[in-house]
C-alpha positions, 0 to 999 in steps of 0.5 A: 719050327726054328730047328726044322728051318735051320736043319733043313737049310744047313743040310741043303747048303752043305750038300750043295756047296761047291767047296763043301770039302773045305766047309769046316766046323767053324764055317758051319758055326758061322753059317748057322749063326747067320741062318739063326739071325735070318730066321729071327729077323724074318719072323720078328719083322712079320709080327712087328709089321703086322702090329704096325699095320694094325696101328696104322704106323707102317710108313713111320715104322719103315723110316725108323727101321731104315734109320736104325739099321744105318746106325746099327751096322757100325754100332752093333749092340745087344742081341737077345739069345732067345727068340721070344726075348728078341721079339719082345725087346724089338717090338718095344724098342723098334716099334714102341719107341717111335710110336711114342715119339710121334704121339707125344710132344718132346721139347727141343731142350729134352731132345738136345739132352738126349742127343748129348747122352747118346753121343757120350754113350756112343763114344764110350760104348760103341761098337758093342759086340756079342759073345757070338760075334766078338770084335777082336780086330782092333783096327775094325773096332776103331773104324766102327767107333769112328763111323758110329760116333760120326753118325750119332753126331749127324743124327743129333744135328738133324734132330735139332735142325728138323725139330718140329717135323716128324723126321726129327722124332723118328731120328730121335727114336732110331738114335735112342734105340741104338744107344740103349742097345750098345749100353751095358745096361741091356747086357746086365738086364739079360745077363749077357757078357759085355766087351767080349773082344777082351775075353777071346 
């Protein structure tokens, strides 16, 4: 199904591109990478939305998804190379973690410890690139690190300030999801190369 979508979409874009003469192999690779991401995102979100709906967890899931994507943008992080792995890890993290956090009581001390660990992880690991998208530009890496670490600190402050409210738990879930995804542990588990910008 994925291959059919990619082939048809690629052929359509190449045929109808106004600058198709300038569409070299590198451009096509980038286009295919983007289309693969789009396909996986749509199919993955459909399944996760369905599970969230069945659990009566749509509102909380949407809030977590927004909070996660805000911090994910500068932080980057692990991307599964296989669709099924992406679906399983996304379901467990983006749906499972916030669902768990809203159904168990987490004391403020634990939250503070988790926030400290997260901020330290961001300082050391963010932004975490992938072998398909190595962050070779040093200036951009520094900007992304500063933004990602700043957001981690802001999330941590909000988690503590709003402790006792649902938003605190959803912020905690979003922060932890990105912390897990930028850490080398995920890359080791799935045997994906880490710090790819050093290998280019």
